[in-house]
C-alpha positions as CSV (number, residue, x, y, z in Angstrom):
1,M,0.0,0.0,0.0
2,T,1.2,3.5,-0.7
3,Q,1.8,6.2,1.9
4,D,-1.3,8.0,0.7
5,S,-3.3,4.9,1.3
6,K,-1.9,4.6,4.8
7,T,-2.8,8.2,5.5
8,S,-6.4,7.6,4.2
9,S,-6.8,4.3,6.1
10,S,-5.8,5.8,9.4
11,R,-9.2,7.4,9.5
12,E,-11.1,4.2,8.6
13,H,-12.9,1.6,10.7
14,V,-12.8,-2.1,9.9
15,L,-15.1,-4.7,11.6
16,V,-13.7,-8.3,11.6
17,V,-16.3,-11.0,12.1
18,D,-14.9,-14.5,12.5
19,D,-15.4,-17.3,15.1
20,T,-11.7,-18.2,15.0
21,K,-9.6,-16.1,17.4
22,R,-6.4,-17.0,15.6
23,I,-7.7,-15.6,12.3
24,R,-9.0,-12.4,14.1
25,D,-5.6,-11.9,15.7
26,F,-3.7,-12.5,12.5
27,L,-5.7,-9.9,10.6
28,I,-5.3,-7.4,13.4
29,E,-1.6,-7.9,14.0
30,Y,-0.3,-8.4,10.5
31,V,-2.7,-6.7,8.2
32,L,-4.9,-4.0,9.8
33,S,-2.9,-2.5,12.7
34,P,0.2,-1.9,10.5
35,Q,-2.0,0.1,8.2
36,G,-3.4,2.2,11.1
37,F,-7.0,1.0,10.8
38,H,-9.4,1.3,13.7
39,V,-10.5,-2.3,14.3
40,T,-13.4,-3.9,16.2
41,V,-14.2,-7.6,16.2
42,A,-17.1,-10.0,16.6
43,S,-16.9,-13.7,17.3
44,D,-20.1,-14.8,15.6
45,G,-22.6,-13.6,12.9
46,Q,-25.2,-12.2,15.3
47,E,-22.6,-10.1,17.2
48,G,-21.2,-9.0,13.9
49,L,-24.7,-7.8,12.7
50,E,-25.3,-5.9,15.9
51,K,-21.9,-4.1,15.8
52,A,-22.4,-3.4,12.1
53,R,-25.7,-1.7,12.8
54,A,-24.3,0.3,15.8
55,E,-20.9,1.2,14.5
56,K,-21.5,1.4,10.7
57,P,-17.8,0.6,9.9
58,D,-16.1,1.5,6.6
59,L,-15.4,-2.2,5.8
60,I,-16.5,-5.6,7.1
61,I,-14.2,-8.7,6.8
62,V,-16.5,-11.6,7.5
63,D,-16.1,-15.4,7.6
64,N,-18.9,-17.4,6.1
65,Q,-19.1,-20.5,8.4
66,M,-20.0,-19.0,11.9
67,P,-22.4,-19.9,14.7
68,R,-25.8,-18.1,15.1
69,L,-25.5,-16.4,11.6
70,T,-23.4,-17.3,8.7
71,G,-21.5,-14.7,6.7
72,L,-24.0,-14.7,3.9
73,E,-26.9,-14.4,6.3
74,L,-25.2,-11.4,8.0
75,L,-24.7,-9.7,4.6
76,Q,-28.4,-10.4,3.7
77,Q,-29.5,-8.7,6.8
78,I,-27.2,-5.7,6.3
79,N,-28.6,-5.3,2.8
80,K,-32.2,-5.6,4.2
81,D,-31.3,-2.8,6.7
82,G,-30.1,-0.6,3.8
83,L,-26.6,-0.3,5.2
84,N,-24.2,0.3,2.3
85,I,-21.0,-1.2,3.9
86,P,-18.4,-2.8,1.6
87,S,-17.3,-6.3,2.7
88,I,-14.8,-9.0,2.0
89,M,-16.0,-12.7,2.3
90,M,-13.6,-15.3,3.8
91,T,-14.3,-19.0,3.6
92,A,-12.5,-22.2,4.2
93,H,-14.6,-24.2,1.8
94,G,-15.1,-22.2,-1.3
95,S,-17.6,-23.1,-3.9
96,E,-19.0,-21.4,-7.0
97,A,-22.5,-21.2,-5.5
98,I,-21.3,-19.4,-2.3
99,A,-19.1,-17.0,-4.4
100,V,-22.1,-16.1,-6.7
101,E,-24.4,-15.5,-3.7
102,A,-21.7,-13.4,-2.0
103,F,-21.1,-11.1,-5.0
104,R,-24.9,-10.8,-5.4
105,L,-25.0,-9.4,-1.9
106,G,-22.4,-6.8,-2.8
107,V,-19.2,-8.5,-1.5
108,R,-16.2,-6.6,-3.0
109,D,-13.8,-9.6,-2.8
110,Y,-14.0,-13.3,-2.1
111,I,-11.0,-14.9,-0.4
112,V,-10.5,-18.6,0.3
113,K,-8.5,-19.6,3.4
114,P,-5.6,-19.9,3.9
115,F,-4.5,-16.5,2.5
116,N,-1.3,-14.4,2.9
117,V,-0.9,-10.8,4.1
118,E,-0.4,-9.4,0.6
119,N,-3.5,-10.9,-0.8
120,M,-5.6,-9.6,2.1
121,A,-4.1,-6.1,2.0
122,S,-4.7,-5.9,-1.8
123,A,-8.3,-7.0,-1.2
124,I,-8.8,-4.4,1.5
125,E,-7.4,-1.7,-0.8
126,R,-9.7,-2.7,-3.6
127,A,-12.7,-2.9,-1.3
128,L,-12.1,0.5,0.2
129,R,-11.2,2.3,-3.0
130,E,-14.8,2.9,-4.0
131,K,-15.8,3.9,-0.4
132,R,-13.0,6.4,-0.4
133,L,-14.0,7.8,-3.7
134,E,-17.6,8.2,-2.3
135,K,-16.2,10.0,0.8
136,E,-14.1,12.3,-1.4
137,R,-17.1,13.0,-3.6
138,D,-19.3,13.7,-0.6
139,H,-16.5,16.0,0.8
140,L,-16.2,17.9,-2.5
141,N,-20.0,18.2,-2.7
142,K,-20.0,19.6,0.8
143,Q,-17.3,22.1,-0.1
144,L,-19.2,23.1,-3.2
145,V,-22.4,23.6,-1.2
146,D,-20.5,25.7,1.4
147,S,-18.9,27.7,-1.5
148,N,-22.3,28.3,-3.0
149,L,-23.7,29.4,0.3
150,Q,-20.7,31.8,0.8
151,L,-21.1,33.0,-2.8
152,Q,-24.8,33.6,-2.3
153,R,-24.1,35.6,0.9
154,R,-21.5,37.7,-1.0
155,V,-24.0,38.3,-3.7
156,Q,-26.5,39.4,-1.1
157,E,-23.9,41.7,0.4
158,L,-23.0,43.2,-3.0
159,N,-26.7,43.6,-3.9
160,M,-27.2,45.4,-0.6
161,L,-24.3,47.7,-1.2
162,Y,-25.4,48.3,-4.8
163,G,-28.9,49.1,-3.7
164,I,-27.7,51.6,-1.1
165,G,-25.3,53.0,-3.7
166,K,-28.2,53.5,-6.1
167,T,-30.2,55.3,-3.4
168,V,-27.2,57.6,-2.8
169,S,-26.9,58.5,-6.5
170,A,-30.6,58.8,-7.1
171,S,-31.6,60.8,-4.0
172,L,-30.3,63.5,-1.8
173,K,-32.7,62.6,0.9
174,L,-30.6,61.7,3.9
175,D,-33.4,59.7,5.6
176,D,-33.8,57.4,2.7
177,V,-30.1,56.5,2.7
178,I,-29.5,56.1,6.5
179,Q,-32.7,54.0,6.9
180,R,-31.5,51.6,4.2
181,V,-28.0,51.4,5.8
182,V,-29.5,50.6,9.3
183,E,-31.7,47.9,7.9
184,G,-28.9,46.5,5.7
185,A,-26.6,46.3,8.6
186,I,-29.1,44.3,10.6
187,H,-29.7,42.0,7.7
188,L,-26.0,41.3,6.9
189,T,-24.8,40.9,10.4
190,G,-27.8,39.5,12.3
191,A,-27.2,42.1,15.0
192,D,-29.9,42.5,17.7
193,E,-29.9,46.3,17.5
194,C,-28.5,49.0,15.2
195,S,-28.5,52.8,15.4
196,L,-27.0,55.5,13.3
197,M,-25.9,58.6,15.3
198,L,-24.8,62.0,14.1
199,L,-22.9,64.8,15.7
200,D,-24.9,67.8,16.8
201,D,-24.1,71.3,15.5
202,N,-21.8,72.0,18.4
203,R,-20.0,68.6,17.8
204,T,-20.2,67.8,21.5
205,E,-22.9,65.1,21.5
206,L,-24.1,62.3,19.3
207,Y,-27.9,61.8,18.8
208,V,-29.8,58.9,17.2
209,R,-30.9,59.8,13.6
210,A,-32.1,56.3,12.6
211,A,-32.5,53.0,14.5
212,K,-33.7,49.4,14.3
213,N,-34.9,47.3,17.2
214,L,-34.2,50.1,19.8
215,D,-36.7,50.9,22.5
216,T,-38.1,54.5,22.7
217,K,-35.9,55.4,25.7
218,T,-32.7,54.4,23.9
219,Q,-33.7,56.2,20.7
220,S,-33.7,59.5,22.6
221,L,-30.3,58.8,24.1
222,R,-27.5,61.4,23.5
223,I,-23.9,60.4,24.0
224,K,-21.2,63.0,24.9
225,V,-18.1,63.0,22.8
226,T,-15.7,63.8,25.6
227,N,-14.2,60.8,27.6
228,T,-16.4,58.2,25.9
229,F,-15.7,55.2,23.6
230,A,-17.9,56.8,21.0
231,G,-15.8,60.0,21.1
232,E,-12.6,58.0,20.8
233,T,-14.0,56.3,17.7
234,L,-14.7,59.6,16.1
235,R,-11.2,60.9,17.1
236,V,-9.2,58.0,15.6
237,Q,-11.7,57.5,12.8
238,K,-11.4,53.8,12.9
239,P,-13.9,51.0,13.9
240,L,-14.0,50.0,17.6
241,N,-15.0,46.3,18.2
242,F,-15.8,45.6,21.9
243,T,-14.4,42.2,22.9
244,P,-14.7,40.6,26.3
245,N,-11.0,39.7,26.5
246,Q,-10.2,43.4,27.2
247,P,-11.2,44.5,30.7
248,K,-12.4,48.0,29.8
249,H,-14.5,46.6,27.0
250,A,-15.9,43.8,29.1
251,K,-16.9,46.2,31.9
252,F,-18.5,48.6,29.5
253,L,-20.5,45.7,27.8
254,Q,-21.7,44.5,31.2
255,S,-22.8,48.0,32.2
256,Q,-24.8,48.3,29.0
257,G,-26.3,44.8,29.3
258,L,-24.7,43.8,26.0
259,Q,-22.9,40.7,24.7
260,A,-21.1,42.5,21.8
261,L,-20.8,46.0,20.4
262,L,-19.3,47.5,17.2
263,Y,-18.8,51.3,16.5
264,I,-18.0,52.3,12.9
265,P,-17.2,56.0,12.3
266,I,-18.9,58.0,9.6
267,V,-16.3,60.2,7.8
268,A,-16.5,62.5,4.8
269,H,-13.4,64.4,3.6
270,T,-11.4,63.5,6.7
271,K,-14.1,64.9,8.9
272,A,-16.0,62.7,11.4
273,L,-19.8,63.2,11.2
274,G,-21.2,60.4,13.3
275,L,-21.1,56.6,13.8
276,L,-22.9,53.4,13.1
277,S,-23.6,51.3,16.3
278,L,-24.4,47.6,16.2
279,A,-25.2,45.6,19.4
280,N,-26.0,42.1,20.5
281,R,-27.9,41.6,23.7
282,K,-28.8,37.9,23.4
283,N,-26.4,36.8,20.7
284,P,-23.1,36.1,22.4
285,N,-21.0,36.1,19.2
286,P,-18.8,39.2,18.7
287,F,-18.7,41.0,15.4
288,S,-16.1,39.7,12.9
289,E,-13.5,41.4,10.8
290,R,-15.4,40.4,7.7
291,E,-18.6,42.1,9.0
292,Q,-16.5,45.3,9.7
293,R,-15.2,45.2,6.1
294,I,-18.8,44.8,4.7
295,L,-20.2,47.6,6.8
296,S,-17.4,50.1,6.1
297,P,-18.5,50.9,2.5
298,M,-22.1,51.2,3.6
299,V,-21.1,53.7,6.2
300,D,-19.0,55.5,3.6
301,F,-22.2,56.0,1.6
302,V,-23.7,57.8,4.6
303,G,-20.7,60.1,4.8
304,I,-21.0,60.8,1.1
305,T,-24.7,61.5,1.4
306,L,-24.3,63.8,4.4
307,H,-21.6,65.8,2.5
308,N,-23.7,65.9,-0.7
309,A,-26.8,66.9,1.2
310,R,-25.0,69.8,3.0
311,L,-23.5,71.0,-0.3
312,F,-26.9,70.8,-2.0
313,S,-28.5,72.7,0.9
314,Q,-25.9,75.4,0.6
315,M,-26.2,75.5,-3.2
316,E,-30.0,75.8,-2.9
317,Y,-29.6,78.6,-0.4
318,E,-27.2,80.4,-2.7
319,R,-29.5,79.7,-5.7
320,H,-32.5,81.2,-4.0
321,R,-30.5,84.2,-3.0
322,L,-29.3,84.7,-6.5
323,Q,-32.8,84.2,-7.9
324,A,-34.2,86.8,-5.5
325,L,-31.4,89.2,-6.4
326,I,-31.8,88.7,-10.1
327,S,-35.6,88.9,-10.0
328,Q,-35.6,92.1,-8.1
329,T,-32.9,93.8,-10.2
330,N,-34.3,96.6,-12.3
331,D,-31.9,95.8,-15.1
332,P,-33.0,93.1,-17.6
333,I,-31.0,89.9,-17.3
334,L,-31.3,86.8,-19.5
335,L,-29.6,83.4,-19.7
336,I,-29.6,81.5,-23.0
337,N,-28.2,78.0,-22.8
338,E,-25.9,76.3,-25.3
339,K,-28.8,74.9,-27.2
340,G,-30.1,78.4,-27.9
341,R,-33.0,78.1,-25.5
342,L,-34.0,80.7,-23.0
343,E,-33.2,79.3,-19.6
344,M,-33.8,82.3,-17.3
345,L,-35.1,85.8,-17.4
346,N,-36.0,88.3,-14.7
347,T,-39.1,90.5,-14.5
348,A,-37.3,93.5,-16.0
349,A,-36.3,91.4,-19.0
350,S,-39.8,90.0,-19.4
351,I,-41.2,93.6,-19.5
352,A,-38.5,95.0,-21.8
353,L,-38.7,92.2,-24.4
354,N,-42.4,91.5,-23.9
355,L,-41.8,87.8,-23.0
356,P,-44.1,86.1,-20.5
357,V,-41.8,84.4,-17.9
358,S,-43.9,81.2,-17.5
359,S,-44.3,80.3,-21.2
360,S,-40.9,81.6,-22.4
361,I,-38.6,79.4,-20.3
362,N,-36.9,76.6,-22.2
363,Q,-38.2,77.9,-25.6
364,P,-35.8,78.6,-28.5
365,I,-34.7,82.2,-28.5
366,T,-35.3,82.3,-32.3
367,Q,-39.0,81.7,-31.7
368,L,-39.3,84.4,-28.9
369,I,-37.5,87.4,-30.4
370,E,-39.1,89.0,-33.5
371,D,-36.8,92.0,-33.8
372,E,-34.1,90.9,-36.3
373,S,-31.3,93.2,-34.9
374,I,-31.8,92.0,-31.3
375,L,-32.0,88.3,-32.5
376,K,-28.9,88.8,-34.6
377,F,-27.0,90.1,-31.5
378,F,-28.3,87.3,-29.2
379,T,-27.5,84.4,-31.7
380,Q,-24.2,85.6,-33.3
381,L,-21.4,83.1,-33.8
382,E,-18.5,82.8,-31.4
383,D,-15.6,83.9,-33.5
384,E,-13.1,86.7,-33.8
385,N,-16.0,89.0,-35.0
386,F,-18.0,88.4,-31.9
387,V,-19.5,91.6,-30.4
388,S,-20.1,91.6,-26.7
389,N,-21.7,95.1,-26.4
390,N,-24.5,96.5,-28.4
391,E,-27.3,99.0,-28.2
392,I,-30.8,97.6,-28.3
393,T,-34.0,99.5,-28.9
394,V,-37.2,97.7,-27.6
395,D,-40.8,98.1,-28.7
396,D,-41.6,100.8,-26.1
397,G,-38.8,103.0,-27.4
398,R,-36.4,102.5,-24.6
399,V,-32.7,102.0,-25.5
400,F,-30.6,99.5,-23.6
401,N,-26.8,98.9,-23.6
402,A,-26.7,95.1,-23.8
403,N,-23.6,93.2,-22.6
404,M,-23.3,89.5,-23.6
405,T,-20.9,87.1,-21.9
406,L,-20.1,83.6,-23.1
407,V,-20.0,81.1,-20.2
408,R,-18.4,77.7,-21.1
409,G,-20.7,74.8,-20.3
410,V,-23.6,77.2,-19.6
411,G,-24.4,79.4,-22.5
412,R,-24.8,83.2,-22.9
413,S,-25.6,85.7,-20.2
414,V,-27.1,89.0,-21.3
415,F,-27.1,92.0,-19.0
416,M,-29.0,95.1,-20.2
417,R,-28.9,98.6,-18.8
418,D,-31.5,101.3,-19.7
419,I,-29.6,104.2,-21.2
420,S,-32.7,106.0,-22.6
421,N,-32.2,109.0,-20.4
422,M,-28.5,109.1,-21.2
423,K,-29.3,109.0,-24.9
424,E,-31.7,111.9,-24.5
425,V,-29.2,113.9,-22.5
426,D,-26.6,113.0,-25.1
427,Q,-28.9,114.2,-27.9
428,L,-29.5,117.5,-26.1
429,K,-25.8,117.9,-25.5
430,T,-25.1,117.2,-29.2
431,E,-27.7,119.8,-30.3
432,L,-26.2,122.3,-27.8
433,V,-22.7,121.7,-29.0
434,H,-23.8,122.0,-32.6
435,I,-25.4,125.4,-31.9
436,V,-22.5,126.7,-29.9
437,S,-20.0,125.4,-32.3
438,H,-21.8,127.0,-35.2
439,D,-22.0,130.4,-33.5
440,L,-18.3,130.3,-32.5
441,R,-17.0,130.1,-36.1
442,S,-17.7,133.8,-36.8
443,P,-15.9,135.3,-33.8
444,L,-13.0,132.9,-34.3
445,T,-12.7,134.0,-37.9
446,S,-12.7,137.6,-36.8
447,I,-10.0,136.9,-34.2
448,L,-7.8,135.3,-36.9
449,G,-8.4,138.3,-39.2
450,Y,-7.5,140.9,-36.6
451,V,-4.3,138.9,-35.7
452,E,-3.2,139.1,-39.3
453,L,-3.9,142.9,-39.3
454,L,-1.6,143.4,-36.4
455,R,1.4,142.7,-38.6
456,R,0.2,145.1,-41.2
457,V,-0.4,148.1,-39.0
458,G,3.1,148.2,-37.7
459,D,6.2,146.3,-36.8
460,V,5.9,143.8,-33.9
461,N,8.8,142.8,-31.8
462,E,9.9,139.1,-31.2
463,Q,7.8,138.6,-28.1
464,Q,4.7,140.0,-29.8
465,E,5.3,137.7,-32.7
466,E,5.5,134.7,-30.4
467,F,2.2,135.8,-28.8
468,I,0.6,136.1,-32.2
469,K,1.7,132.6,-33.2
470,R,0.2,131.2,-29.9
471,I,-3.1,132.9,-30.6
472,Q,-3.2,131.5,-34.1
473,I,-2.4,127.9,-32.9
474,N,-5.0,128.0,-30.2
475,V,-7.6,129.5,-32.5
476,Q,-6.8,126.7,-35.0
477,N,-7.2,124.1,-32.3
478,I,-10.6,125.5,-31.3
479,T,-11.5,125.6,-35.0
480,T,-10.5,121.9,-35.4
481,L,-12.5,121.0,-32.3
482,I,-15.6,122.8,-33.7
483,T,-15.2,121.0,-37.0
484,D,-15.0,117.7,-35.2
485,L,-18.0,118.5,-33.1
486,L,-20.0,119.5,-36.2
487,D,-18.9,116.4,-38.1
488,L,-19.9,114.2,-35.1
489,G,-23.2,116.1,-34.8
490,R,-24.0,115.6,-38.4
491,L,-23.2,111.9,-38.2
492,E,-25.2,111.3,-35.1
493,S,-28.2,113.3,-36.4
494,G,-28.5,110.8,-39.3
495,M,-26.9,112.7,-42.2
496,T,-27.1,111.0,-45.6
497,L,-23.9,109.5,-46.8
498,N,-22.7,110.2,-50.3
499,L,-22.5,106.5,-51.4
500,A,-20.5,105.5,-54.4
501,P,-18.3,102.6,-55.4
502,C,-15.1,102.8,-53.4
503,D,-11.9,100.9,-53.8
504,L,-10.9,100.5,-50.1
505,T,-7.4,99.1,-51.0
506,Q,-6.6,102.3,-53.0
507,L,-8.0,104.5,-50.3
508,L,-5.9,102.9,-47.6
509,H,-2.8,103.2,-49.7
510,E,-3.4,106.9,-50.3
511,I,-3.8,107.5,-46.5
512,S,-0.6,105.6,-45.9
513,E,1.2,107.7,-48.4
514,E,-0.1,110.9,-46.7
515,Q,1.4,109.7,-43.4
516,H,4.8,109.0,-44.9
517,A,6.4,112.2,-43.5
518,S,5.2,111.4,-39.9
519,V,6.6,107.9,-40.2
520,A,9.9,109.0,-41.5
521,L,10.2,111.7,-38.9
522,K,9.9,109.1,-36.1
523,E,12.0,106.5,-38.0
524,Q,9.2,104.0,-37.7
525,T,8.6,100.8,-39.7
526,F,5.4,101.0,-41.6
527,I,3.9,97.7,-43.1
528,F,1.1,97.9,-45.6
529,D,-0.5,94.5,-46.3
530,V,-3.8,95.1,-48.1
531,P,-4.6,93.0,-51.2
532,P,-7.3,93.9,-53.6
533,L,-10.6,93.9,-51.7
534,P,-14.2,93.7,-52.9
535,V,-15.7,97.1,-53.9
536,L,-17.6,99.0,-51.3
537,N,-20.7,101.1,-51.7
538,A,-19.5,103.9,-49.3
539,D,-18.9,107.5,-48.7
540,R,-15.2,107.7,-49.6
541,N,-14.6,111.0,-47.8
542,R,-16.0,109.7,-44.6
543,L,-14.0,106.5,-44.7
544,H,-10.9,108.6,-45.5
545,Q,-11.6,110.6,-42.4
546,A,-12.1,107.5,-40.2
547,F,-9.1,105.4,-41.4
548,S,-6.8,108.5,-41.5
549,N,-7.7,109.1,-37.9
550,L,-6.9,105.5,-36.9
551,I,-3.6,105.3,-38.8
552,S,-2.4,108.7,-37.6
553,N,-3.2,107.7,-34.0
554,A,-1.2,104.5,-34.4
555,I,1.8,106.6,-35.6
556,K,1.3,109.3,-33.0
557,Y,1.0,107.0,-30.0
558,S,4.0,104.8,-31.0
559,P,7.5,105.7,-30.0
560,E,10.4,106.2,-32.4
561,K,11.5,103.1,-34.4
562,A,8.3,101.3,-33.5
563,K,6.3,99.3,-35.9
564,V,2.9,100.2,-37.4
565,E,0.9,97.7,-39.6
566,V,-2.1,98.2,-41.8
567,K,-3.6,94.8,-42.9
568,G,-6.8,93.9,-44.8
569,Y,-8.5,90.7,-45.9
570,A,-11.9,89.4,-46.9
571,Q,-13.4,86.6,-44.8
572,E,-16.9,85.0,-44.8
573,G,-18.5,87.7,-46.8
574,Q,-17.0,90.6,-44.8
575,I,-14.0,92.9,-45.2
576,I,-11.8,93.2,-42.2
577,I,-9.1,95.9,-41.7
578,T,-6.7,95.9,-38.7
579,I,-4.4,98.8,-37.7
580,T,-1.7,97.6,-35.3
581,D,0.9,99.5,-33.4
582,T,3.6,98.8,-30.8
583,G,2.9,101.9,-28.8
584,I,1.9,102.8,-25.3
585,G,-1.2,100.7,-25.3
586,I,-4.6,101.3,-23.6
587,A,-5.4,100.3,-20.0
588,P,-8.3,97.8,-19.6
589,E,-10.4,100.4,-17.7
590,D,-10.0,102.8,-20.6
591,Q,-10.8,100.4,-23.4
592,A,-14.5,100.5,-22.7
593,H,-14.6,104.3,-23.0
594,I,-12.2,105.2,-25.8
595,F,-15.0,105.6,-28.3
596,D,-16.9,108.0,-26.0
597,K,-17.0,111.7,-26.8
598,F,-14.3,113.8,-25.1
599,Y,-12.8,110.8,-23.4
600,R,-9.0,110.8,-23.2
601,A,-7.0,108.4,-21.1
602,D,-4.9,109.8,-18.3
603,R,-1.7,108.5,-19.8
604,V,-2.0,110.6,-23.0
605,Q,-3.6,113.8,-21.8
606,G,-0.4,115.5,-20.9
607,S,1.9,114.1,-23.6
608,H,-0.3,114.3,-26.7
609,Q,-2.7,117.0,-28.0
610,G,-6.2,116.0,-29.0
611,T,-9.9,116.8,-28.7
612,G,-11.1,113.4,-27.5
613,L,-13.5,113.2,-30.5
614,G,-11.5,111.4,-33.1
615,L,-12.4,107.9,-32.2
616,S,-16.1,108.9,-31.6
617,I,-16.1,110.1,-35.2
618,V,-14.4,106.9,-36.4
619,K,-17.0,104.8,-34.6
620,S,-19.9,106.8,-36.0
621,V,-18.6,106.6,-39.6
622,I,-18.0,102.9,-39.4
623,E,-21.5,102.2,-37.9
624,K,-23.1,104.5,-40.6
625,H,-21.6,102.0,-43.1
626,N,-23.2,99.1,-41.2
627,G,-19.8,98.1,-39.8
628,R,-18.3,97.4,-36.4
629,I,-15.1,98.5,-34.7
630,W,-13.4,97.3,-31.5
631,V,-9.9,97.3,-30.0
632,Q,-7.5,94.8,-28.4
633,S,-4.7,96.4,-26.4
634,E,-2.2,95.8,-23.6
635,L,-0.3,98.4,-21.7
636,G,3.3,98.8,-22.9
637,K,2.8,96.5,-25.8
638,G,0.5,98.3,-28.2
639,S,-3.0,98.2,-29.7
640,R,-4.9,96.7,-32.5
641,F,-8.1,98.2,-33.9
642,F,-10.4,95.9,-35.9
643,V,-12.8,97.4,-38.5
644,V,-15.4,95.1,-40.1
645,L,-17.3,96.3,-43.1
646,P,-19.9,94.5,-45.3
647,P,-18.9,94.3,-49.0
648,T,-21.3,95.7,-51.7
649,T,-22.6,93.3,-54.3
650,D,-25.1,95.6,-56.0
651,V,-23.8,99.2,-55.9
652,A,-26.5,100.6,-58.1
653,K,-29.3,99.2,-55.9
654,Q,-27.7,100.6,-52.7
655,K,-27.4,104.1,-54.3
């Protein structure tokens, strides 16, 4: 027999039934004991039957000729009792009939006396092989059943965690989550009691927020954090499993009338928020490490929910505050989402644009706004030609300065300010300036005339000549200012442009040539990059005035040996002209006002002469031609002015 067989047989029981003591002793001493079998004996058939019924051995070695019951009769009775015990038949007088009957009764081997040790050992090995295989099969089946039970339990645990996780992701209601956690903890551990406790606002006491199987008195219990096991659990942020082998734990369990107790802290973003408590009053078994591992993710869900709920509460509070602020603001405010639908508007916007709040929300802006100019501003493409500011005139005649901001992931926010009164005041100021400017021309002409006469009526000394020149320069500056004011007044009053086909490339080249002397004087680099452009239907003189102003400003506000560039190109049905310099630049706070009348930045007022009307005239001229102008600038690095003009495809029709 192999060593493996010996190891297996050491756990097996053999019943020897023979009326000859010599045979029994021989089997025990030379065959069975050396192999480590557990052996019992019977001296006749009846005793053998009784021991087989009581002991249910793994193997029976039985003699056939015995008193009270023969071997065959014993096997017949065993079969009748339903005992499936392998057996080996020994006989001193073998016959074919006895062998046939023995094998019919399930005998595994048939041995005729006398026999030797090897023959009997081989017979025992053969007889027990099937029994051993059956035991191994039963053992494997038991392992499989146990594994399936463990797997089913794990599946239940995962389903429980999945269900709680879904509750967390689908709901911000704290009560829904914590109640599921408490019930799940009871279900997975079989604990007698479970409670979920949270810290109060002062973080000094724990109170029960949800419980299972707790009496009313215990549910109202509050536990102080200082000098308690609960407080220690929150401080170290690790589970605390109370075991009787620790004196402090045992004493505490006894004082509470508990057999076992487990605290698991609830933590979110490294901050302790409460704990989950499981207790056994009748069940003496302590909580295992496996149960702690199962419960920890569930408790984490509670921490996540608490954190999310507080964030959501804070967000809702801020949202309500913002809504109240926006709704009560007198200036119209709108929000258009990335799909072009109106997502929010306040009362002022509803009145200004005649849009009912309730029926307009979530509707396409293209279906709500009928005014083409307003709709064009709201729906313009996000490109280099994007205009963030525009004047809007609504149905009731009010004029608004609209500012639109692109917000990534949100859409477009539009803030509108009523400038109707400012427009009226500006119109009155323009009319006043026009009247005053017109009436000043005659006395100024007289002053210049009399200054010229001073030289004719007599000699003037050097100092007097200097005074005369200063008078002439200042009168000329006033005259230029009056001219600019009158030009601006005419443009703003809606004067008719003298439209005609205009070659913008040639016009810009002429202006550049006119500025050649100024460029050479400052030793600047002038770059002209304007290819042939589509023909415009435009007032050539006014465009000459506008671009001459822009180019001369670029030269004037750039230092010596700087670079000035005039560039033009056609793009997507529009003509774009840029004038770039490397001069002093414009401060961000000044950029929003440089096109205002009489506005001059602090940095240029003392160092450069000017009326503060040049860029206002430029803007008016460009807008009269249905164009747009804006600036990009950085202090100390220079400025770039953009002019966008629509090309003319049918000059005769536009005239």
